[in-house]
Structures are given as structure tokens and as C-alpha cells.
C-alpha positions in Angstrom: 120.9 105.1 179.5 117.4 106.5 179.3 115.6 108.0 176.3 117.4 106.0 173.6 116.2 104.4 170.4 119.5 102.7 169.5 122.4 100.9 171.3 125.6 99.9 169.5 128.8 97.9 170.0 131.9 97.7 167.8 134.1 94.6 168.0 137.4 95.5 166.5 138.9 92.0 166.7 136.4 90.9 164.0 135.7 94.3 162.4 132.0 94.1 163.2 129.4 96.6 164.4 126.3 95.4 166.2 123.3 97.8 166.6 119.9 97.3 168.1 117.2 99.9 167.5 113.6 100.3 168.7 110.5 101.9 167.3 110.0 104.0 170.4 112.1 105.8 173.1 113.1 103.3 175.8 116.0 102.4 178.2 119.1 101.0 176.5 122.0 99.1 178.0 125.0 97.1 177.0 127.4 94.8 178.9 130.9 93.8 177.8 132.5 90.4 178.6 135.7 89.9 180.4 139.3 89.8 179.0 139.1 86.3 177.6 135.3 86.2 176.9 134.4 88.3 173.9 130.7 88.5 174.7 128.6 91.6 174.3 125.0 92.1 175.5 122.8 94.8 173.9 119.4 95.5 175.2 116.4 97.8 175.1 113.9 97.8 177.8 110.5 99.5 178.2 107.4 99.0 180.4 104.5 98.0 178.3 100.9 98.2 179.4 97.7 96.5 178.1 98.2 95.5 174.5 101.2 97.6 173.9 104.3 96.4 172.1 108.0 97.3 171.5 109.5 96.3 168.2 113.3 96.0 167.9 115.7 95.3 165.0 119.2 93.9 165.3 121.8 94.7 162.7 125.2 93.1 162.2 127.5 94.8 159.8 131.2 95.2 158.9 132.6 98.1 161.0 134.7 99.7 158.3 
């Protein structure tokens, strides 16, 4: 998805919410594992030029 500052995933099996946010608008994505592979990938991507930077924060919290 384009023009995002946050991507999230909720894992009900362990009652956990993962969120990654950025300090600027960027492209966000997520990937989910297969049936027997509870793996999630969260990502934020942006093209940076010169001495630019993109700062991100990952938060792991209880879902409920």
C-alpha cells in the first residue's frame, strides 16, 4: 500500500499485535506465512536520496 505511516498484524493464537510505524509517508507491506508456519513480515519502504533517512519503530503489544 502506498502513502502509509503504519503497518500492523494481529496474531490471535498468541493474543499479540505487531505494529511498525515510520516518521514519514512511505510504502508499507506485510506478508503472512503458510498454514503451519506462523510467520509475519512487516515492512516500510521508501527511496532515500543523499543524506536522507527513514526512521521506524516496532511495537509488540498484547492484542486485547
